[in-house]
N, C-alpha and C positions, 0 to 999 in steps of 0.2 A: 575041565580045564587041562588035566594032565594029558588026555588024548590029543587035544589041540597042540599042546607043547611038543608032543612026539611027532606030530605031522609037520610042524613048522621047522623043527630042528633035526629032523631025521637025516637030512643029507649032509649035516655038518660033522666034520671030523673033530673028535675030542682033543686032538693034538693042538689045534688052533687055540682052544680055550685054555689049555695048560700053558701054552706059550704066552698068551695074553696075561694070565694070572701071574706067571713068573716075572715078566717085565714090569707089571704093575707093582708087585711086591718089592722088587728091586728099586723102582722109582720112588715109592713111598718111603721105604726104609732108608735109602740114601739121603733123601730130602730131609727126613726127620733127624738123622744122625749129623748132617751138615749143620743144622740149626743147633743141635745139642753141643757139637764141637765149638761152634762159634760162641755160645754162651760160656762154655768151659774156658775158652781162650780169654774172654773178657774178664772172667772171674780170677783166673790164675796167671796166665802168661801175659796178657795184654793189659798193662797199667799205663795207659797213655798219659794220665794226669801227671805221672812222675817220670816216665821214660823220656820225655822231651826236656827234662831238666838235668843238666850235666854239671856236676861239682868238680872244679879243677883247682889244683894247687901246684906250686912250684916243686919240681922234683928235688929231693935232698941229694947232696953230693958230699964226698969225703972232705973236700976243701972247705965247704961251707960249715960242715960239722967241726972241722979242726980249728978254723978261725973264729967260729962263733957267729958267723954272718947269717942273719935270718933269711929264709927263703920267702921272698915277697913278690907279689904280682904288681907290676907297675901300672900307673894310670894310662900310659901309652898302650900297653898290651890290652887293657880294657877297651880303649877306643878302637884299636885294631880289630878286636873280636866283634865289636858292634858293626863294623863295616862288612863283615862276611855275609853273603846272601843267605846262608843256612841259619843265621842267628837272628832271633827276634829281639831279645833283650839280654843285657849283661849287668850284673851288679856284684860288687865285692862284698865279702863278709868283713865287718869290723870285728876286731878281736880285742879282748882285754889285755892291756899292757901293764898290768899290776897284779900282785898276788891276791888270791881270794881264798878264804877259809870258811868252810861251812860246817855247822854242827847240826846233826840230824838226830831227832829223838825217835828211834825205832827200837823198842825194847830197851837196851842199854844205849846211852849216848854215844854217837859216832862222829868223829871229826875227820874231815878230809879236805885236801886242796882241790880246787876246781878252777875252771876257766869259763868265761862267758864269750859268746859271739852274738852278733846282731845283724839284721838285714831289714831293709824297708818292709813294712807289714804286708804290702800287696803281693809279696813273693810267697807268703805263707800258704800252706794247704789247709789250714784251719784258721778260724777267726774268733777266738774266745773274747768275750766282752771285757774280761778282767785283765787282758794283756795290754795295759796302758800304764804309763808312769808320768807323774807330774813333779816338777822340780820342788824340792823341799819334802817330798814324801819319803818315808823310811821303809816303804813296802815295795819289794821287787817281784813282779810276776815272772814266772819262768816257764818256758816250753822246752821239753826234752824229747828226744826221738823215742819212738816205740822200741827201737833196738836197745836203747839205753836202759829201759825198764826190763827188757829181757835179759840183759847182761847182769843186772842186779839179781833177778829172780833165779836164773839158772847158773850163774857163776859166783858172784860175790857173796850173795846171801847164804848159799849152801856151804861155801868154804869158811865163812865166819860164824856160822850158827845163828844167822839172823832170819827173821820171818820173810817169806815171799809176800809181795804186795801187788794188788791190782791197781788200775788207774784211779778208781774212786778212793781207795785207801791212800794212794800216793798224794793226791791233791788235798787231802785233809791233814797231812803231816806238816807241822810248822818247821821252817828252816831258819836257823840263826846264821846270818852271813856277816863276816867281818872283813872290811876292806880298809887297810891302814888302821887308823884309830877309831873309825866309825863302825857302828853296828846297824845292820838292816834286818828286817824281817822278810822272809820269802816263802812262796808257795808255788808248787807246780800247778799250772792252770790249763795245760793242754799237752797232747802228744802229737808229734809230727811224724808222718811216714816219709816225707820228702827230704828232710835235712837231718843227718846223723850228727847232732851236736846239742849244745845247751844254749838256748836262745833267751835273750832278755830284750826289752823294748829298745829300739834304735836310739831314741833320744836319751835314755838312761846311760847307755854305753858311751855315747859321745860326751855326755857330762862327766862320767866317771873317768874316762881317759884324760879329759881336760884337767880334772881335779887331782887324780892320783898318779897320773903318768906324765904330768906337765905338758899335756897336749899331744903326746905321741900317739900316733895311730898307724896301723899297718894293715894292708890287705894281704892276708896269708892265703886266702882262698877266694874263689869267685864262683857264682852260679850263672850258667848259661841256659837260657830258654831257646831251644833250637826247633825250627820247623821241620828239620830233617837231621836227626842226630847221627845218621850214618853217612852224611855228606863228606866226600873225600877232601874237599877244600878245608872244611872245619877240622877233620881229624889230622890232616897234614900240618895245619897251623899248630895244633896242640902238641904234636910230636916234635916239630921243628923248633918250638920255643920252650921245650922242657916243661910243659904243663902236664902234670899227672892227672889222670882221671880214672874213674872206675869203669873198666871195659864191660862189666856185666850190664850196666845201664844201656850201653850201645848194643851189646849182644841181644838184650831183651827187645830192642826195637827191630833188630834184624830178624829175630825170630817172629816178631809181629808181622813184618812184611812178607816173609816166606809163608807163614801160616795163613795170612790173608789170601795169597795166591793159591795155596793148596785148597783152602776152603771154597774158593770160587770155582776151581776145577771140579772139586767134589760135588758142589751144588749143581754145576753144569751137567755132570753125569746123571745126577738124580732127575733133573728136568728132561734130559735126553731120553732116559728110560721111561719116564711118564708119557712123553710125547709118542714114543714108540708103542707103548702099551695101548694108548688111546687109538693110535692108527690101526693097530691090529684088531682091536675091538670093533672099530667102525668098519673096517674092511670085512670082518667076519659077519657083521650085521647086514651089510650091503649085499654080500655074496649070498647070505641066507635068504634075504628078501627076494633076490633075483632068481635063485634056484627054486624058491617056494611060490613064485608068482602065480602059477596055475592054482595052487592050493588056496592062496589068498583070494583070488577071484571067485573060486567056488564058495569059499566061506562067506564072502560078501553077498553072493547071490542067495544063500540060504539064511541070511539074516545077521551074520556076525559083522559088526561095524569095525572101522579102522582103529578106534580107541581100544577096543577089547584085544584086537590083534597086537597093537602096540604094547599093551600091558603084559601080554604073554612073552613077547620078546624082552621087555624091560625086566620081567621077573628073573630071567636068566642073568641079565646084566647085574641086577642088584645082588644076586647070590654070589656072583664072581667078585663084585666089589667088597662084599662082606667078608668072604674068604680071604681076599688079598689084604684087607685092612687088619683083620685079626692076626694073620701071619706077620705082616709088617710091624704091627704094634708089639707082638711078642718078641720078634727079633730085635727091633729098635730098642726096647726097654732093656733086654738082656745085654746087648752090646754096650748100651749106655752105662750100665752098672760095672761092666768090665773096664770100660774106659775110665770111669770115675775111680776105680780101684788103682789103676795104673797111674793116674795123675796124682792121687793121694800119696802113693808110694814114692814118687819121684819129685813132685813139685809142691806138695802141701795139701792142706784141707780145702775141700770144696764147700761153699756155703749151701749149695743146692745141687742135687743130682738130676732130677727130672723137672723140666720146666713145663708148666701147664699150657702155656701158649703154643709150645711145640706139639703137644698132644692134641690140642684143639685143631691145629693145622692138619695133623695127620688124619683127623676125622673129616674135616671140611673138604680136603682135596678129593676124596672119592665121591662126596656129595656133588661137588662142582662138575666132576667128570660125568656123573650120572645125568645131571641136567643137560649137559652138552649132548650126550648120547641120545637122550629122550627127544630133544628138539630135532636132531639129525634124523632120527627114526621116523618121526611124524611127517617130516618133509619128504621122506623117501617112499612112504606107503601110498 
């Protein structure tokens, strides 16, 4: 078999094979890394579930602070926001208009003043079954932000000598809530990543404002669900009407858009290198067959059929594919670990570094290329 391989490949320059392997390695490696980056982006940078939600509130001013005038969002402003093309939905946060005192049993008893906000339940990013309230019930279910729990653990608890708690522990701690002369029981039933506040059921806060604040209600903040958070019309409206918002949420969406374009360009480069490597391999095979035509005819005459000759050619292709895959795999995994380290240093933890589906694709691509090459080879002999 080896002497036949030497006869059929003797006229081929090794430089073509090196060039084909180089482009194949680049194509496979770039394709693998583009998929890895896409998964990293979804895990760390791209949080579309929350990026499209913008929390806005009236900007505070010296005069409002001096006169004690509250900064509220009007119903007219809510209606105007709903008319903007970039906006899907808008809803105001109801806020407690009465003092609230909470007693927490964590080690030693701890008393604190607190506030409640509420929003219709369909806006929530979680849906705990216990987050319901019926009139006459003295139990108030509470949802707090994940950041609220982090502030307790890494700020308040350490400074006060109190224990750090996880969510499972937090939900088991009974809360004694006093509003006016009435006492309620409360528990944390969920953590929200979307809203940085303390939420209670919407119907409870409406009832409580009616009872303890003589029907007063105010929209201090609003949540906007935008189909395009970076829309200029929306941002201009917010800035012109003194509506404050967290620019990081907008920046995150801009990063998402830019990253999406870069990933498409990166993926395009990978596909281009793969196509180029396949073209070089095919060209090399066709040239080899053409230059070895006389040898192939003689081999056929002495009893070597086309299938055997095709196997000899494909053996070389398989070895090139194997070399390219091993090199691309080694490079791809190494670069993935370096990228993961960079992302962890600057953006936070990654839930996963290597994705199995991307490794499977890295193995499947050379197999598919080999199938294409084999079919083209058989039709050419």
